[in-house]
N, C-alpha and C positions, 0 to 999 in steps of 0.2 A: 908707260907714260908717253905723252905727246910732248913735242917741242915746238916752240913758236918764237918768232922775232918780235921784240916789243921795243918801244922807245918812250922815254918819259921827258925827253927834251929834244930840241932840234939841233943839227949840226952836221958834221961829216959822218962818214960810215961808222966811226967809232961810238956814236950814240945808240947803234942797233945792239940790243942785248939778247942773247939766246936765253930763253926761260923754259922751265918745264911746266906743262899744262896737264891737269887732271882730266881724264875722259869725261865728258859730260853727256847726260841723257838729253837728246834733243827735244825741245819743246813743240807745241802745236805749230804745224807748217814748216818745221826745220828738220834738217838731216845732220848726221855726223859723218863727215867725210875723211876717207884716208887719201891723202893727196900724193899723187905720183910725180907731178911736174908743176912747176910754178912759173908764170910768166913774170918777167921783169920789164918795167916800162919806165920811160923818162919821167913820168908823173910821179912815180915812187920816189925818185930822188928829189923832186921838187917839194914834195911833202915832208920828206926827211929833213931837208935843209931849211924848211920854213918858208920857202918861196910861195907855197900854197899851203895856207894854215889848216891844220886838222886838230881837233880836240886831243889833249894829252892828259894821261898816258894813253897809248893806243897801240894797235897792231899796224902792220904796213903791208902793202901789196894788194892788187885788185883782181888778179887773174891766176887761175890754176885749173888743173884737171886731175881726176882720181876716180875713187869708187865710193859708192854709198855703203857705209858700214852700219848705220842704224838710222831708223826713221821715226819721227815723232807723230803725234796724233794728227789726223786731217791731212795726211800726206798721201796723194794718190797718183801723182804724175811720175814718181820714180819708185824703185824698189830696191831692197838690200842686194848689193852686188852689181848694180848698174854702173856702167862706165859713164862719167859726166864731166862737164866742163863749165866754167863760168867767167864772167868779167863784170867789173863795176863792184859797187859796195855790197855789203859793209866791208870795211878795211879788215885785213888780216890773212891774206893769202900766203905770207911767208911763214908757213907752219907745216908740220907733218900731218897734223889732223885739225879739224875745226868744225864748228857748228855754222851752217849756212841755210838760207831760206830755199826751201825746195822749189818754190815757184820760178826762181832765177837760174835753175840749172838747165843745161842743154845736154840731152843724151848723145853719146858718141857712137857713131857706126864702128864696126870692127875694124875697118881699113883706115881709121884715123887714130894714130898713136896719141898717148897723153902728152908726149913732147910737142907734137905738132899742134894739138888742140890748145895747149897753154901758151903757145907762141903766137896764135893767130886770132883768137876770139875777140880780144879788145881791138885789135886793128880792123878786124871784120866789121865790128860794130861801127867804128869810126867811118870806114868806107861806105857802109850802108846809109848812114844818115846823111853823109855828103852827097851821095848820088841819088838818093831817094827822097829824103825829107828836106834838106837844105834847098836842093833844086832837083826836080825830077828829069833826070837825063833820059833821053830818047832819041830816035832818028832825027838827024839834023842838028843835034846839039853840038855846040862848039865847046870843047873841054880843054882847059889849060892845066897840066899837072906840073907843079914844080917840086922837085925832089922825088921823082918817079922812081929812083933807085931804092928808096926806103920801103919798109914793109907795107905801110898803107898804100903808097904809090904803086907797088907791085900788084896789089889787089885791085886798085881803082882802074888801072889802065885796061886790063883785059875785061873787066866788067863793063866799062864804058864802051868798049868795042862790041861786046855781046849785046848791049842795049841799042846799038846802031848809031853811036855819036858819029856824025859825018866827018869831022875834022878835029883832030887832037894835036896839041903842041906840047911835047914834053921836054922837060929841063931837069938836069941832074947836075950835082957839083962835079966838077972835072976831077977824075981820078977815083970815083967811087966804083964805076964800072965802065967798060967801053960801050959805045952806042950799039955795036953789033951784038954784045952780050945781052943788053936790054932788050933789043929787038927780038932776039930768039926767045927770051924768057916771057916776054909780056905780049908779043904779037903786035908790037907797034911798027908802024911803016917808017917812022922818021924819029930820031931822037937828037935833040940839040943839047949839047954839053955846055954848061954855064958855070962860072966860079962865083957869080954874084947874083944880085936881084935881076930879074927879067925887066929890061927896059920898057917903059910904057909904049913906045912905038911898035913893040913886038907883040902887043896884046891884040887879039882880033877885034876889029872895029865894026860896029854896026851889025853884030850878029848876036843871036840868043845863045846864052851859054852859061856855064858854071865857072 
């Protein structure tokens, strides 16, 4: 038997219910996953407490990694035994096993663990759309990162440097990490520690940027 976390109402963590789930044969385009690691994101809590409405009853969670245990008809991009990860819907990653659309799976190389994959895919997608879709960062781009000590910030900072961003101003809540630690981990030349919002006069003026 598989296990999954479900909720029938919104509220604090007590609304989360552990339920038994019968193994299901995947339908066309789907796979049955044996999950090894599950990503926990702030959005999960917002959906659980009702700040971000979701249909109820429902599962919870958007990110996980594991192995393909069974495949349905018309699945050609993955095979049984493949190590994979995913992020975004459908909801229900808080589970030991689940049905999931094969087209949304990402195959994992041998040197990336399930724990690492489940903790970074959602953040990587966020970083990608900010630095590629929201604004195409390239040589000469001015990038201001606020909260660079967080997971998304630590992906964005070296990515911006790799793309040739000419000047970056980074800010982090005081006490999360030292500026020296952030510089060594992210390749940043300068880190400004801030305990509140970045004043308007600190924003780069007259420059193209994100």
